C-alpha positions in Angstrom: 0.0 0.0 0.0 1.4 3.3 -1.0 1.3 5.8 1.9 0.4 8.5 -0.6 -3.0 6.9 -0.9 -3.9 8.2 2.5 -4.9 11.8 3.3 -2.9 12.9 6.4 -5.6 15.2 7.5 -8.1 12.3 7.6 -5.8 10.0 9.5 -7.0 11.8 12.6 -10.2 10.0 13.8 -12.0 13.2 14.7 -11.5 14.9 11.4 -12.5 11.7 9.6 -15.7 11.6 11.8 -16.5 15.2 10.8 -16.1 14.8 7.1 -17.9 11.4 7.2 -20.8 13.1 8.9 -20.9 16.1 6.5 -20.8 13.9 3.4 -24.5 13.1 3.9 -25.8 16.6 4.3 -25.7 19.8 2.4 -25.1 22.1 5.4 -25.0 21.2 9.1 -25.3 23.4 12.1 -22.1 23.5 14.2 -24.0 22.4 17.4 -25.4 19.3 15.7 -22.0 18.3 14.4 -20.5 18.9 17.9 -23.1 16.7 19.6 -23.0 14.0 16.9 -19.2 13.6 17.0 -19.0 14.2 20.8 -16.6 17.1 20.9 -16.3 20.3 22.9 -17.0 23.5 20.9 -13.3 24.5 21.1 -12.0 21.1 20.0 -14.5 21.0 17.1 -13.5 24.5 16.1 -9.9 23.6 16.0 -10.5 20.5 13.8 -12.8 22.5 11.5 -10.2 25.2 11.1 -7.7 22.5 10.0 -10.2 21.1 7.5 -11.1 24.6 6.3 -7.4 25.4 5.7 -7.1 22.3 3.4 -10.3 23.3 1.5 -12.3 20.3 2.8 -14.9 22.2 4.7 -16.7 25.5 4.1 -17.8 27.5 7.1 -20.8 29.9 7.0 -21.8 32.2 9.8 -25.1 33.9 10.3 -28.1 34.4 12.6 -31.3 32.6 13.3 -33.3 35.3 14.8 -30.9 37.1 17.1 -28.8 34.0 17.8 -25.5 33.6 16.0 -25.1 30.3 14.2 -22.3 28.5 12.3 -22.9 26.0 9.5 -20.5 23.6 8.0 -20.5 22.0 4.6 -18.1 19.5 2.9 -16.6 20.9 -0.2 -16.1 18.9 -3.5 -12.4 18.8 -2.6 -13.2 17.4 0.8 -15.6 14.8 -0.7 -12.9 13.7 -3.1 -10.3 13.4 -0.3 -12.7 11.3 1.7 -13.5 9.0 -1.2 -9.8 8.5 -1.9 -9.0 7.9 1.8 -11.8 5.4 2.2 -10.8 3.6 -1.0 -7.3 3.3 0.4 -8.6 1.8 3.6 -10.7 -0.7 1.6 -7.6 -1.7 -0.4 -5.7 -2.5 2.9 -8.6 -4.8 4.0 -8.8 -6.5 0.6 -5.1 -7.0 0.4 -4.9 -8.3 3.9 -7.7 -10.8 3.3 -6.1 -11.9 0.0 -2.7 -12.4 1.7 -4.3 -14.4 4.5 -6.2 -16.6 2.0 -3.1 -17.3 0.0 -1.0 -18.3 3.0 0.7 -21.6 2.4 -0.4 -23.0 5.8 -4.0 -21.7 5.5 
């Protein structure tokens, strides 16, 4: 397995959880993402900043009534990175299963 197949940003389980959650929605409210992935607001903010810097997540701020809100969305770049990363993980599993099945003493 070529290490280049993996996205270093998505090797972190928290960032992988965030993009995996966002892949199924158009926009998600920050509080919902925080609750779903089980993170503190500051920890989620730090991880989202990392993903935003890489162009994987878009952040939109606004108001609902008088309450400030933050929404998150996975970008096309983020979706493609997740797809490549997951494909690399699948290849590891497949290659491991194939190697085990081909073992001489199996």
